[in-house]
C-alpha positions in Angstrom: 14.0 -67.7 -43.7 12.9 -65.3 -46.4 9.7 -67.2 -47.1 8.8 -67.3 -43.4 9.6 -63.6 -43.0 7.4 -62.8 -46.0 4.6 -64.8 -44.6 4.9 -63.0 -41.2 5.1 -59.6 -42.9 1.9 -60.3 -44.8 0.3 -61.2 -41.4 1.2 -57.7 -40.1 4.1 -58.8 -37.9 6.6 -56.0 -37.6 9.5 -58.2 -36.4 9.0 -60.6 -39.3 12.7 -61.2 -40.1 13.7 -61.7 -36.4 10.7 -63.9 -35.7 11.6 -66.1 -38.7 15.1 -66.5 -37.6 14.2 -67.3 -34.0 11.5 -69.7 -34.9 13.6 -71.6 -37.4 16.6 -71.7 -35.1 14.3 -73.2 -32.4 13.1 -75.9 -34.8 16.6 -76.7 -35.9 17.9 -76.6 -32.2 20.7 -74.2 -33.0 21.6 -70.6 -32.3 20.6 -67.8 -34.7 24.2 -67.3 -35.5 24.6 -71.0 -36.6 21.3 -70.7 -38.6 22.5 -67.7 -40.5 25.8 -69.3 -41.2 24.1 -72.3 -42.7 21.8 -70.0 -44.7 24.8 -68.2 -46.1 26.4 -71.5 -47.0 23.2 -72.4 -48.9 22.3 -75.5 -46.8 18.8 -76.8 -47.3 16.2 -77.4 -44.6 16.1 -81.1 -43.6 13.0 -82.7 -45.3 11.9 -84.3 -42.1 11.4 -80.9 -40.5 9.3 -79.3 -43.2 6.0 -80.3 -41.6 7.0 -78.7 -38.2 8.2 -75.6 -40.0 4.9 -75.3 -41.9 2.8 -75.8 -38.7 4.7 -73.3 -36.5 4.9 -70.8 -39.3 1.2 -71.0 -39.8 0.5 -70.6 -36.1 2.8 -67.5 -35.9 1.2 -66.0 -39.0 -2.1 -66.5 -37.0 -0.5 -64.2 -34.4 0.1 -66.9 -31.8 3.0 -65.4 -29.7 6.4 -66.4 -30.8 7.2 -67.1 -27.1 4.4 -69.7 -26.9 5.9 -71.5 -29.9 9.4 -71.6 -28.6 8.4 -72.0 -24.9 10.6 -69.1 -23.6 10.8 -65.4 -23.4 13.9 -63.2 -23.1 13.9 -60.7 -20.2 17.0 -58.7 -19.3 19.6 -61.5 -18.6 17.0 -64.2 -18.2 15.4 -66.8 -20.5 12.0 -67.5 -18.8 9.6 -70.4 -19.4 6.3 -69.1 -20.7 3.2 -70.5 -22.5 -0.6 -70.3 -22.5 -1.9 -69.0 -19.1 1.0 -66.7 -18.2 1.7 -63.1 -19.3 4.6 -62.8 -21.7 7.0 -60.2 -20.2 7.9 -57.3 -22.4 10.6 -54.7 -22.8 8.7 -51.9 -21.0 8.8 -53.9 -17.8 12.6 -54.1 -18.1 12.6 -50.3 -17.6 10.5 -50.7 -14.4 13.0 -53.3 -13.1 15.9 -50.9 -13.7 14.3 -48.2 -11.6 13.5 -50.7 -8.8 17.0 -52.1 -8.8 18.5 -48.6 -8.6 16.4 -48.0 -5.5 17.2 -51.4 -3.9 20.9 -50.8 -4.3 20.5 -47.5 -2.3 18.9 -49.2 0.6 21.1 -49.1 3.7 20.6 -52.7 4.8 22.6 -55.9 4.4 19.7 -57.7 2.8 17.0 -55.3 1.5 13.5 -56.8 1.5 11.7 -56.7 -1.8 8.2 -57.8 -2.8 6.8 -58.4 -6.3 3.0 -58.3 -6.4 1.4 -60.3 -9.3 4.7 -61.8 -10.4 3.4 -63.7 -13.4 6.3 -65.5 -15.0 8.6 -64.2 -12.2 10.4 -61.8 -14.6 10.6 -58.9 -12.1 11.3 -60.8 -9.0 13.9 -63.1 -10.6 15.7 -60.2 -12.4 16.1 -58.5 -9.0 17.2 -61.7 -7.3 19.9 -62.3 -10.0 21.1 -58.8 -10.3 20.9 -57.9 -6.6 21.9 -61.2 -5.0 21.9 -59.8 -1.5 18.2 -58.8 -1.8 15.6 -60.9 0.0 13.0 -61.4 -2.7 9.3 -62.3 -2.1 6.7 -62.8 -4.9 3.0 -63.7 -5.1 0.9 -64.9 -8.0 -2.8 -65.7 -8.0 -3.1 -67.8 -11.1 -2.4 -71.6 -10.9 -1.9 -71.6 -14.7 0.7 -68.9 -14.5 2.4 -70.6 -11.5 3.1 -73.7 -13.7 5.7 -71.5 -15.4 6.6 -69.3 -12.4 7.8 -72.3 -10.4 10.0 -73.5 -13.3 11.6 -70.1 -13.5 12.2 -69.8 -9.8 13.7 -73.3 -9.7 16.0 -72.3 -12.5 17.1 -68.8 -11.3 16.4 -68.4 -7.6 15.1 -71.4 -5.8 15.8 -69.7 -2.5 13.4 -66.8 -3.1 10.0 -66.8 -1.6 7.2 -67.6 -4.1 3.6 -67.8 -2.8 0.2 -68.4 -4.4 -2.4 -65.9 -3.4 -4.3 -62.7 -3.9 -2.0 -59.6 -3.7 -4.7 -57.8 -1.7 -3.9 -59.8 1.5 -0.5 -61.2 0.7 2.5 -61.2 3.1 0.9 -60.4 6.4 4.1 -61.5 8.0 6.0 -58.7 6.2 3.9 -55.8 7.3 6.0 -52.7 7.8 9.3 -54.5 7.0 9.7 -54.1 3.2 12.1 -51.7 1.5 10.8 -51.9 -2.0 7.5 -53.1 -3.6 7.3 -53.5 -7.3 4.5 -54.6 -9.5 3.3 -54.8 -13.1 -0.4 -55.3 -12.4 -3.4 -55.6 -14.7 -4.2 -52.0 -15.7 -6.1 -52.0 -19.0 -9.7 -50.8 -18.8 -12.1 -53.6 -19.5 -13.4 -52.1 -22.8 -10.0 -51.0 -24.2 -8.9 -54.0 -26.3 -5.1 -54.0 -26.9 -4.2 -53.5 -30.6 -1.8 -56.5 -30.8 -3.6 -59.8 -31.4 -0.8 -61.6 -29.5 -2.0 -59.7 -26.4 -5.8 -59.7 -26.6 -6.1 -63.2 -28.0 -3.4 -65.0 -26.1 -2.3 -63.3 -22.9 -4.5 -64.3 -19.9 -7.2 -61.7 -19.2 -6.5 -61.9 -15.5 -3.1 -60.3 -16.2 -4.5 -57.6 -18.5 -7.7 -56.0 -17.4 -8.3 -53.9 -14.3 -11.9 -52.9 -14.3 -13.9 -50.1 -15.9 -11.1 -47.6 -15.5 -8.2 -50.1 -15.3 -7.4 -49.0 -11.7 -9.0 -51.8 -9.6 -5.8 -53.8 -9.1 -3.6 -50.7 -9.1 -5.5 -49.5 -6.0 -5.1 -52.9 -4.4 -1.4 -52.7 -5.1 -1.3 -49.3 -3.4 -3.1 -50.5 -0.3 -0.9 -53.6 0.0 2.3 -51.5 -0.5 1.1 -49.1 2.2 0.8 -52.0 4.6 4.1 -53.6 3.7 6.5 -50.8 3.3 8.6 -49.5 6.1 8.9 -45.7 6.5 10.9 -44.4 3.5 10.2 -47.5 1.5 9.3 -47.2 -2.2 6.7 -48.5 -4.6 7.4 -49.0 -8.3 4.5 -49.8 -10.6 4.0 -50.1 -14.3 1.2 -48.2 -16.0 0.3 -46.9 -19.4 -0.8 -43.6 -20.9 
């Protein structure tokens, strides 16, 4: 573990110790707790796994996202399937979900209607479906690459929710004026503003990152779609940056 953590630290990875533990526990097919217990006991790494450890450690040191190497990402109470072609959900979006859930729970309806625009891995929609089980959740995603993972996650956590492929600009014509809450984490980075973390600008899909010269192209589309979908008094929650 210490050698992996040192390698990751030299590569500029701030979470080097945690990444080393998560990656090694993934390789050994055990929990982090089990891994640390074996480390304390002084158990050696099985020789037949050394090549896999070396390969995945090298890829992580090259700043390939940890979630791509393990195949999953933690988000609130969920473990979501992720990989190349889908945006890896992050903690900041958990805050967005908290605000949306608070609003959904205040809706005076037996089954509040919720729409997630540009759902990606399904992190937002599925967190809402799991944590507010009486909500009627709808989600749309444009990218077929992303939907490879989205469908897996919907099947795992909320197969009854409504997942569609399409452009958020004209999505859900059948729900016009009927929705209580719209929530979205759209692409909002200006085209020329490259994110500082290599994991983001080298590996996250550009479709999920960039929103035109000022970063607002898709944000404006979300605004227009939300205006069309929301009933009077409905609310829109959207993630943005400084």
